[in-house]
C-alpha positions in Angstrom: 110.7 88.3 45.4 112.0 88.0 48.9 113.0 91.4 50.5 115.5 92.1 53.6 118.3 94.3 55.0 120.0 94.2 51.6 117.2 95.6 49.5 116.7 99.1 51.1 118.3 101.7 53.5 117.6 101.5 57.5 115.7 104.2 59.0 114.9 103.6 62.7 115.2 99.9 62.6 113.0 99.7 59.6 113.9 99.0 56.0 113.0 101.8 53.3 112.2 100.1 49.9 111.6 102.4 47.1 109.7 100.5 44.7 108.0 96.7 44.4 107.6 95.6 40.6 106.8 92.0 42.1 103.4 90.2 42.0 104.2 88.0 45.0 106.8 90.0 47.4 107.4 88.2 50.8 109.1 91.3 53.5 111.4 89.2 55.5 112.0 92.2 57.9 110.1 95.3 59.2 109.9 97.7 55.9 108.7 101.0 54.8 107.5 100.5 51.2 107.7 103.8 49.2 104.5 103.7 46.2 101.5 101.7 45.0 101.8 97.8 45.3 99.6 95.9 42.7 100.4 92.1 43.5 98.6 88.6 43.8 99.9 88.1 47.1 101.9 90.2 49.8 103.6 88.5 52.9 105.3 90.1 55.7 106.9 88.3 58.6 107.3 91.5 60.5 105.4 95.1 60.2 104.6 96.5 57.2 104.3 100.1 56.5 102.9 101.2 52.6 103.3 104.9 51.9 101.0 104.4 49.1 97.8 102.3 47.3 97.7 98.6 47.9 95.6 96.4 45.4 95.8 92.6 45.8 94.0 89.5 46.2 95.6 88.5 49.6 97.6 90.3 52.5 99.4 88.4 55.1 100.9 90.3 58.1 102.5 88.7 61.1 103.0 92.0 63.0 101.6 95.6 62.5 100.3 96.9 59.5 99.9 100.4 57.7 99.2 101.6 54.8 99.0 105.5 54.0 96.7 105.7 51.2 93.5 103.3 50.0 93.6 99.3 50.3 91.7 97.2 47.7 91.9 93.5 49.2 90.1 90.0 48.6 91.5 88.5 51.8 93.6 90.3 54.7 95.4 88.6 57.7 96.8 90.5 60.4 98.2 89.4 63.7 98.6 92.7 65.2 96.9 96.2 64.3 96.3 97.7 61.1 95.9 101.2 60.3 94.6 102.5 57.0 94.9 106.2 56.4 92.1 106.2 53.4 89.6 103.6 52.2 89.5 99.9 52.8 87.9 97.5 51.1 87.9 93.9 52.5 86.0 90.6 51.5 87.0 88.6 54.2 89.8 88.1 56.9 91.3 88.5 60.2 92.7 91.1 62.3 94.4 90.1 65.8 94.2 93.5 67.3 92.6 97.1 66.5 91.5 98.4 63.2 91.8 102.0 62.3 90.7 103.4 58.5 89.2 106.7 57.0 86.2 104.8 55.5 85.5 101.1 55.6 83.8 98.6 53.0 83.6 94.9 54.6 82.3 91.6 53.7 83.4 89.3 56.1 86.0 90.0 59.0 86.8 89.0 62.3 88.9 91.7 64.7 89.9 90.8 67.9 90.2 94.5 69.3 88.2 97.7 68.2 87.4 99.1 65.0 87.6 103.3 64.8 86.6 104.7 61.4 84.8 107.8 59.9 82.4 105.4 57.5 81.5 101.8 57.9 79.5 99.5 55.5 79.0 96.4 56.6 77.7 93.7 53.6 78.3 90.4 55.3 79.3 89.3 58.8 81.6 91.2 60.9 82.8 90.2 64.5 84.5 92.8 66.9 85.8 91.5 70.0 85.8 95.3 71.5 84.0 98.3 70.3 83.1 100.0 67.4 83.4 103.6 67.0 82.3 105.6 64.0 82.4 109.3 63.5 79.6 109.4 61.5 77.4 106.7 59.9 77.0 102.8 59.6 75.4 101.4 56.5 74.8 98.0 54.4 73.1 94.5 54.4 75.0 92.7 56.5 75.1 92.0 60.3 77.5 93.4 63.0 78.4 92.2 66.2 80.6 93.9 68.5 80.9 94.5 72.3 79.6 98.1 72.0 78.8 100.1 68.9 78.6 104.0 68.7 77.8 106.4 65.9 78.5 110.0 65.8 75.3 110.6 63.2 73.3 107.4 62.2 72.7 103.9 61.6 71.0 101.9 58.7 72.0 98.6 59.4 69.4 96.4 60.8 71.6 93.4 62.0 73.3 94.5 64.7 73.6 93.9 68.7 72.8 97.5 69.9 74.4 100.9 68.7 74.3 104.2 70.4 74.2 107.1 68.6 76.0 110.9 69.6 72.7 112.6 69.9 71.2 109.8 72.5 74.5 110.4 74.6 74.0 114.3 74.5 77.1 114.7 72.9 77.0 117.9 70.3 79.3 119.1 67.8 80.2 122.8 67.4 77.5 125.2 65.4 79.1 128.7 64.6 76.1 129.1 62.3 73.7 131.2 63.8 71.2 133.9 62.2 72.3 137.4 61.6 68.6 138.3 62.7 69.7 137.2 65.9 72.9 139.3 66.6 71.4 142.1 68.5 69.4 139.9 70.4 72.0 137.7 71.7 74.6 140.9 72.3 71.9 142.4 74.4 71.6 138.8 76.3 75.6 138.9 76.7 75.5 142.5 78.2 72.9 141.5 80.7 75.1 138.4 81.2 78.0 140.9 82.3 75.7 142.7 84.8 73.9 140.2 86.8 74.9 137.0 88.8 74.8 133.7 86.7 71.3 132.8 88.4 69.9 135.5 86.9 71.5 134.9 83.8 70.4 131.7 83.2 66.9 132.8 83.6 67.2 135.5 81.1 68.6 132.9 78.8 65.7 130.6 79.5 63.1 132.9 78.5 65.4 133.5 75.4 65.1 130.1 73.9 61.6 129.7 74.5 61.5 131.8 71.0 65.0 130.3 69.5 65.2 126.7 70.1 68.7 126.7 68.7 70.3 127.7 71.8 68.9 125.2 74.0 72.3 123.6 73.9 74.0 126.9 75.6 71.4 126.6 78.5 72.1 123.0 79.1 75.8 123.7 79.3 75.4 126.7 81.4 73.4 124.9 84.0 76.0 122.0 84.1 78.8 124.4 84.8 76.7 126.0 87.4 76.1 122.7 89.5 80.3 123.0 89.6 80.7 126.5 90.8 81.5 125.8 94.4 83.5 122.5 93.7 87.1 122.8 93.6 88.2 119.2 92.8 87.1 116.6 90.3 83.5 115.2 90.9 84.4 112.0 88.9 86.2 110.8 85.8 82.8 111.2 83.7 82.4 114.8 85.1 86.3 115.8 84.0 85.4 114.1 80.6 82.3 116.1 80.1 83.6 119.3 80.6 86.6 119.4 78.9 84.4 118.6 75.9 81.8 121.6 77.0 84.7 123.9 77.3 86.0 123.4 74.3 82.6 123.9 72.4 81.9 126.9 70.2 79.0 128.6 72.0 78.1 132.1 71.1 76.4 133.3 74.0 78.1 131.9 77.4 81.7 131.1 76.2 82.9 135.2 77.3 80.9 135.0 81.1 82.4 134.8 84.1 81.4 131.4 85.5 82.2 129.7 82.0 85.5 131.3 82.0 86.4 130.1 85.6 85.1 126.6 85.2 87.7 126.6 82.1 90.4 127.6 83.8 90.0 125.2 86.7 89.6 122.2 84.8 92.1 123.3 82.2 94.7 123.2 85.4 94.1 119.8 86.1 97.2 117.6 86.1 97.6 113.7 85.5 98.0 113.5 89.5 94.7 115.2 89.7 92.8 112.4 87.7 94.7 109.6 88.7 93.2 110.7 92.4 89.8 111.2 91.2 86.6 109.3 92.1 85.5 106.8 89.9 82.2 106.6 90.2 79.6 103.7 89.0 79.2 104.3 85.4 76.2 102.6 82.9 76.6 101.5 79.5 75.7 104.8 78.1 78.3 106.8 80.2 81.1 104.3 78.9 79.9 104.8 75.7 80.1 108.6 75.7 83.4 108.8 77.6 85.0 106.8 74.8 83.5 108.5 72.1 84.6 111.7 73.5 88.3 110.6 74.0 88.2 108.9 70.4 86.7 111.5 68.5 87.6 114.7 70.7 91.2 113.6 71.8 93.1 116.7 71.1 91.1 118.0 73.9 93.1 116.2 76.2 96.5 115.7 77.1 98.0 112.1 75.9 98.9 111.0 79.2 95.8 111.7 80.6 93.9 110.4 77.7 95.6 107.1 78.4 94.9 107.0 82.0 91.0 108.0 81.5 91.0 104.9 78.9 92.5 102.4 80.9 90.9 103.1 83.9 87.3 103.2 82.0 88.5 99.3 80.4 89.4 98.1 83.9 86.5 99.4 85.7 83.9 97.5 83.0 86.1 94.5 82.6 87.8 95.1 79.4 91.5 94.0 78.8 92.4 97.0 76.3 96.3 96.6 75.6 96.5 100.0 74.2 100.3 100.4 74.7 101.0 96.9 73.4 103.7 96.9 70.3 104.4 93.8 68.0 107.6 92.5 68.3 110.1 93.9 65.0 113.1 92.9 63.3 
Protein backbone atom coordinates (compact mmCIF):
# COMPACT_ATOMS: atom_id res chain seq x y z
CA UNK A 1 0.00 0.00 0.00
CA UNK A 2 1.13 3.50 -0.81
CA UNK A 3 0.98 6.23 1.84
CA UNK A 4 0.93 9.97 1.06
CA UNK A 5 -0.38 13.27 2.43
CA UNK A 6 -3.96 11.96 2.32
CA UNK A 7 -3.26 9.19 4.81
CA UNK A 8 -2.41 11.24 7.91
CA UNK A 9 -2.12 14.63 9.57
CA UNK A 10 0.66 17.03 8.57
CA UNK A 11 2.91 18.23 11.41
CA UNK A 12 6.06 20.29 10.70
CA UNK A 13 6.23 19.19 7.08
CA UNK A 14 5.82 15.47 7.82
CA UNK A 15 2.72 13.31 7.58
CA UNK A 16 1.86 11.52 10.84
CA UNK A 17 0.36 8.08 10.28
CA UNK A 18 -1.08 6.23 13.26
CA UNK A 19 -1.06 2.63 12.08
CA UNK A 20 0.49 0.41 9.41
CA UNK A 21 -1.10 -2.98 8.69
CA UNK A 22 0.48 -3.62 5.30
CA UNK A 23 3.23 -6.15 4.52
CA UNK A 24 4.81 -3.89 1.87
CA UNK A 25 4.24 -0.21 2.77
CA UNK A 26 5.55 2.48 0.42
CA UNK A 27 5.80 6.00 1.87
CA UNK A 28 5.63 8.63 -0.87
CA UNK A 29 6.16 11.64 1.44
CA UNK A 30 8.19 12.29 4.59
CA UNK A 31 6.38 10.36 7.31
CA UNK A 32 6.21 9.81 11.05
CA UNK A 33 4.67 6.43 11.81
CA UNK A 34 3.19 5.91 15.27
CA UNK A 35 3.37 2.26 16.33
CA UNK A 36 5.27 -0.91 15.52
CA UNK A 37 5.82 -2.10 11.94
CA UNK A 38 6.07 -5.76 10.98
CA UNK A 39 6.48 -6.13 7.22
CA UNK A 40 8.19 -7.96 4.42
CA UNK A 41 9.58 -4.85 2.71
CA UNK A 42 9.42 -1.17 3.67
CA UNK A 43 10.18 1.62 1.21
CA UNK A 44 10.32 5.37 1.88
CA UNK A 45 10.95 7.91 -0.87
CA UNK A 46 11.93 10.64 1.61
CA UNK A 47 12.58 10.80 5.38
CA UNK A 48 11.03 8.14 7.63
CA UNK A 49 10.56 8.23 11.41
CA UNK A 50 9.04 5.25 13.22
CA UNK A 51 7.90 5.68 16.83
CA UNK A 52 8.02 1.99 17.70
CA UNK A 53 9.79 -1.25 16.84
CA UNK A 54 10.48 -2.58 13.33
CA UNK A 55 10.76 -6.15 12.06
CA UNK A 56 11.27 -6.49 8.31
CA UNK A 57 13.16 -8.43 5.67
CA UNK A 58 14.21 -5.20 3.96
CA UNK A 59 13.97 -1.46 4.44
CA UNK A 60 14.89 1.11 1.81
CA UNK A 61 14.91 4.84 2.66
CA UNK A 62 15.88 7.59 0.20
CA UNK A 63 16.28 10.20 2.94
CA UNK A 64 17.07 9.99 6.65
CA UNK A 65 15.77 7.11 8.76
CA UNK A 66 14.96 7.18 12.49
CA UNK A 67 13.50 4.43 14.67
CA UNK A 68 12.63 5.24 18.29
CA UNK A 69 12.58 1.57 19.25
CA UNK A 70 14.37 -1.63 18.27
CA UNK A 71 15.04 -2.52 14.64
CA UNK A 72 15.47 -6.10 13.36
CA UNK A 73 16.31 -6.27 9.65
CA UNK A 74 17.80 -8.67 7.17
CA UNK A 75 18.72 -5.90 4.74
CA UNK A 76 18.96 -2.11 5.01
CA UNK A 77 19.54 0.60 2.40
CA UNK A 78 19.48 4.20 3.68
CA UNK A 79 20.77 7.06 1.55
CA UNK A 80 20.91 9.55 4.43
CA UNK A 81 21.64 9.14 8.13
CA UNK A 82 20.30 6.35 10.35
CA UNK A 83 19.29 6.88 14.00
CA UNK A 84 18.11 3.94 16.11
CA UNK A 85 17.10 4.69 19.68
CA UNK A 86 17.30 1.06 20.77
CA UNK A 87 18.86 -2.13 19.38
CA UNK A 88 19.79 -2.53 15.70
CA UNK A 89 20.29 -5.95 14.12
CA UNK A 90 21.21 -6.06 10.41
CA UNK A 91 22.54 -8.85 8.18
CA UNK A 92 23.64 -6.72 5.22
CA UNK A 93 23.23 -3.31 3.68
CA UNK A 94 24.38 0.24 3.07
CA UNK A 95 24.05 3.56 4.91
CA UNK A 96 24.97 6.69 2.96
CA UNK A 97 25.69 8.91 5.96
CA UNK A 98 26.13 8.30 9.70
CA UNK A 99 24.75 5.51 11.89
CA UNK A 100 23.83 6.23 15.50
CA UNK A 101 22.29 3.52 17.71
CA UNK A 102 22.23 2.37 21.31
CA UNK A 103 23.38 -1.20 20.62
CA UNK A 104 24.42 -2.64 17.26
CA UNK A 105 24.75 -6.19 15.95
CA UNK A 106 25.95 -6.23 12.34
CA UNK A 107 26.87 -8.88 9.81
CA UNK A 108 27.90 -7.15 6.57
CA UNK A 109 27.42 -3.39 6.28
CA UNK A 110 28.97 -0.39 4.55
CA UNK A 111 28.62 2.99 6.28
CA UNK A 112 29.78 6.11 4.43
CA UNK A 113 29.67 8.34 7.51
CA UNK A 114 30.41 7.70 11.17
CA UNK A 115 29.16 5.03 13.58
CA UNK A 116 28.31 6.01 17.18
CA UNK A 117 26.89 3.53 19.68
CA UNK A 118 27.13 2.17 23.23
CA UNK A 119 27.97 -1.41 22.30
CA UNK A 120 28.95 -2.95 18.96
CA UNK A 121 28.89 -6.62 17.92
CA UNK A 122 30.53 -7.22 14.53
CA UNK A 123 30.11 -10.72 13.08
CA UNK A 124 31.16 -10.36 9.44
CA UNK A 125 32.61 -7.53 7.34
CA UNK A 126 31.78 -3.96 8.39
CA UNK A 127 33.32 -1.00 6.57
CA UNK A 128 33.05 2.55 7.86
CA UNK A 129 34.54 5.36 5.77
CA UNK A 130 34.99 7.64 8.78
CA UNK A 131 35.32 6.90 12.48
CA UNK A 132 33.60 4.48 14.88
CA UNK A 133 32.90 5.70 18.44
CA UNK A 134 31.78 3.10 21.00
CA UNK A 135 30.96 4.21 24.55
CA UNK A 136 31.57 0.77 26.01
CA UNK A 137 32.83 -2.27 24.07
CA UNK A 138 33.45 -3.92 20.70
CA UNK A 139 32.90 -7.68 20.32
CA UNK A 140 32.24 -10.28 17.63
CA UNK A 141 33.92 -12.68 15.22
CA UNK A 142 34.04 -10.50 12.10
CA UNK A 143 36.22 -7.66 10.86
CA UNK A 144 35.87 -3.88 11.16
CA UNK A 145 37.61 -1.39 8.90
CA UNK A 146 37.38 2.36 9.60
CA UNK A 147 39.36 5.60 9.53
CA UNK A 148 39.59 5.31 13.32
CA UNK A 149 37.85 3.25 16.03
CA UNK A 150 37.62 4.44 19.64
CA UNK A 151 36.18 2.33 22.49
CA UNK A 152 35.37 3.58 25.96
CA UNK A 153 36.16 0.36 27.80
CA UNK A 154 37.33 -2.63 25.74
CA UNK A 155 37.74 -4.29 22.34
CA UNK A 156 37.56 -8.07 21.90
CA UNK A 157 37.43 -7.99 18.10
CA UNK A 158 40.69 -9.25 16.62
CA UNK A 159 40.24 -8.14 13.01
CA UNK A 160 40.42 -4.34 13.02
CA UNK A 161 42.77 -1.77 11.56
CA UNK A 162 43.52 -0.37 15.01
CA UNK A 163 41.48 0.57 18.05
CA UNK A 164 42.01 3.27 20.68
CA UNK A 165 40.76 2.49 24.19
CA UNK A 166 39.77 5.44 26.40
CA UNK A 167 42.25 4.44 29.10
CA UNK A 168 45.13 4.79 26.63
CA UNK A 169 43.88 8.29 25.84
CA UNK A 170 43.92 9.19 29.55
CA UNK A 171 40.17 9.79 29.54
CA UNK A 172 38.79 8.99 32.96
CA UNK A 173 35.27 8.24 34.09
CA UNK A 174 33.84 10.00 37.12
CA UNK A 175 34.19 7.93 40.27
CA UNK A 176 32.29 8.87 43.42
CA UNK A 177 33.17 5.70 45.34
CA UNK A 178 35.65 6.34 48.12
CA UNK A 179 36.50 4.20 51.12
CA UNK A 180 34.79 5.37 54.30
CA UNK A 181 37.98 4.68 56.22
CA UNK A 182 39.77 7.33 54.15
CA UNK A 183 37.20 10.09 54.84
CA UNK A 184 39.09 11.54 57.80
CA UNK A 185 42.36 11.57 55.84
CA UNK A 186 40.67 13.26 52.88
CA UNK A 187 39.16 15.98 55.06
CA UNK A 188 42.59 16.63 56.59
CA UNK A 189 44.12 16.99 53.11
CA UNK A 190 41.37 19.43 52.10
CA UNK A 191 41.94 21.54 55.22
CA UNK A 192 45.64 21.72 54.39
CA UNK A 193 44.77 22.73 50.85
CA UNK A 194 42.86 25.73 52.15
CA UNK A 195 45.82 26.89 54.21
CA UNK A 196 48.72 26.32 51.81
CA UNK A 197 49.71 27.37 48.34
CA UNK A 198 48.87 24.97 45.52
CA UNK A 199 52.52 23.93 45.21
CA UNK A 200 52.57 22.89 48.87
CA UNK A 201 49.20 21.17 48.55
CA UNK A 202 50.28 19.10 45.57
CA UNK A 203 53.22 17.74 47.55
CA UNK A 204 50.87 16.83 50.40
CA UNK A 205 48.58 15.11 47.92
CA UNK A 206 51.51 13.30 46.30
CA UNK A 207 52.50 11.85 49.68
CA UNK A 208 48.88 10.83 50.32
CA UNK A 209 48.42 8.94 47.05
CA UNK A 210 51.61 6.95 47.60
CA UNK A 211 49.51 4.92 50.03
CA UNK A 212 46.13 5.41 48.31
CA UNK A 213 46.37 4.81 44.57
CA UNK A 214 42.70 5.62 43.92
CA UNK A 215 43.61 9.31 44.20
CA UNK A 216 46.28 9.27 41.48
CA UNK A 217 43.85 10.90 39.03
CA UNK A 218 43.37 13.84 41.42
CA UNK A 219 47.10 14.41 41.59
CA UNK A 220 47.41 14.33 37.77
CA UNK A 221 44.43 16.66 37.39
CA UNK A 222 45.83 19.16 39.86
CA UNK A 223 49.23 19.17 38.11
CA UNK A 224 47.46 19.84 34.80
CA UNK A 225 45.53 22.74 36.31
CA UNK A 226 48.64 24.21 37.91
CA UNK A 227 50.33 24.31 34.51
CA UNK A 228 47.63 26.81 33.45
CA UNK A 229 47.58 29.01 36.55
CA UNK A 230 49.39 31.92 34.85
CA UNK A 231 47.47 31.67 31.58
CA UNK A 232 44.69 34.15 30.75
CA UNK A 233 43.91 32.72 27.32
CA UNK A 234 43.32 29.35 25.68
CA UNK A 235 46.69 27.77 24.75
CA UNK A 236 45.03 25.49 22.18
CA UNK A 237 41.73 23.85 21.26
CA UNK A 238 43.07 20.54 22.57
CA UNK A 239 43.79 22.14 25.95
CA UNK A 240 40.31 23.69 26.05
CA UNK A 241 38.59 20.34 25.46
CA UNK A 242 40.76 18.54 28.02
CA UNK A 243 40.17 21.18 30.71
CA UNK A 244 36.40 21.33 30.15
CA UNK A 245 36.36 17.56 30.63
CA UNK A 246 38.55 17.82 33.72
CA UNK A 247 36.59 20.56 35.51
CA UNK A 248 33.36 18.59 35.12
CA UNK A 249 34.70 15.50 36.87
CA UNK A 250 33.60 14.77 40.44
CA UNK A 251 36.83 14.75 42.41
CA UNK A 252 36.70 14.26 46.15
CA UNK A 253 39.70 16.34 47.18
CA UNK A 254 40.53 19.03 44.63
CA UNK A 255 37.10 20.26 43.45
CA UNK A 256 36.83 22.91 46.16
CA UNK A 257 40.40 24.13 46.09
CA UNK A 258 40.99 27.72 45.06
CA UNK A 259 43.08 26.96 41.99
CA UNK A 260 40.53 24.42 40.69
CA UNK A 261 37.64 26.88 41.14
CA UNK A 262 39.61 29.69 39.44
CA UNK A 263 40.38 27.56 36.37
CA UNK A 264 36.78 26.32 36.27
CA UNK A 265 35.47 29.88 36.33
CA UNK A 266 37.93 31.00 33.64
CA UNK A 267 37.28 28.14 31.19
CA UNK A 268 33.52 28.27 31.76
CA UNK A 269 33.56 31.93 30.73
CA UNK A 270 35.13 31.39 27.28
CA UNK A 271 32.79 32.13 24.38
CA UNK A 272 32.42 30.94 20.79
CA UNK A 273 34.63 33.82 19.60
CA UNK A 274 37.33 32.94 22.15
CA UNK A 275 37.43 29.36 20.84
CA UNK A 276 37.30 30.48 17.23
CA UNK A 277 40.43 32.62 17.73
CA UNK A 278 42.37 30.06 19.74
CA UNK A 279 45.38 28.24 18.38
CA UNK A 280 45.02 24.93 16.53
CA UNK A 281 48.37 23.34 17.29
CA UNK A 282 49.61 20.18 15.61
CA UNK A 283 47.67 17.22 16.97
CA UNK A 284 48.53 13.55 16.74
CA UNK A 285 46.15 10.73 15.81
CA UNK A 286 45.85 9.99 19.51
CA UNK A 287 44.97 13.63 20.28
CA UNK A 288 42.32 13.60 17.55
CA UNK A 289 40.81 10.42 19.03
CA UNK A 290 40.74 11.92 22.51
CA UNK A 291 39.09 15.18 21.43
CA UNK A 292 36.55 13.28 19.35
CA UNK A 293 35.66 10.91 22.20
CA UNK A 294 35.17 13.73 24.72
CA UNK A 295 33.05 15.84 22.34
CA UNK A 296 30.86 12.84 21.48
CA UNK A 297 30.27 11.16 24.82
CA UNK A 298 30.69 14.18 27.10
CA UNK A 299 29.06 16.68 24.77
CA UNK A 300 26.76 17.95 27.53
CA UNK A 301 29.74 19.84 28.96
CA UNK A 302 29.97 22.05 25.84
CA UNK A 303 27.67 24.68 24.34
CA UNK A 304 26.31 23.28 21.08
CA UNK A 305 27.79 26.01 18.87
CA UNK A 306 31.23 25.52 20.48
CA UNK A 307 30.99 21.74 20.12
CA UNK A 308 30.18 22.06 16.39
CA UNK A 309 32.96 24.61 15.87
CA UNK A 310 35.60 22.34 17.43
CA UNK A 311 34.39 19.30 15.47
CA UNK A 312 34.52 21.26 12.22
CA UNK A 313 37.99 22.58 13.09
CA UNK A 314 39.55 19.20 13.88
CA UNK A 315 37.92 17.54 10.86
CA UNK A 316 39.32 20.23 8.59
CA UNK A 317 42.73 19.95 10.25
CA UNK A 318 43.07 16.22 9.64
CA UNK A 319 41.48 16.42 6.18
CA UNK A 320 38.13 14.73 6.85
CA UNK A 321 35.14 16.20 5.06
CA UNK A 322 32.48 15.68 7.69
CA UNK A 323 29.09 17.15 6.75
CA UNK A 324 27.78 17.42 10.29
CA UNK A 325 25.24 20.03 9.28
CA UNK A 326 23.97 18.25 6.17
CA UNK A 327 20.23 17.53 5.93
CA UNK A 328 18.46 15.49 3.30
CA UNK A 329 15.79 17.09 1.13
CA UNK A 330 12.29 16.44 2.38
CA UNK A 331 8.86 16.66 0.86
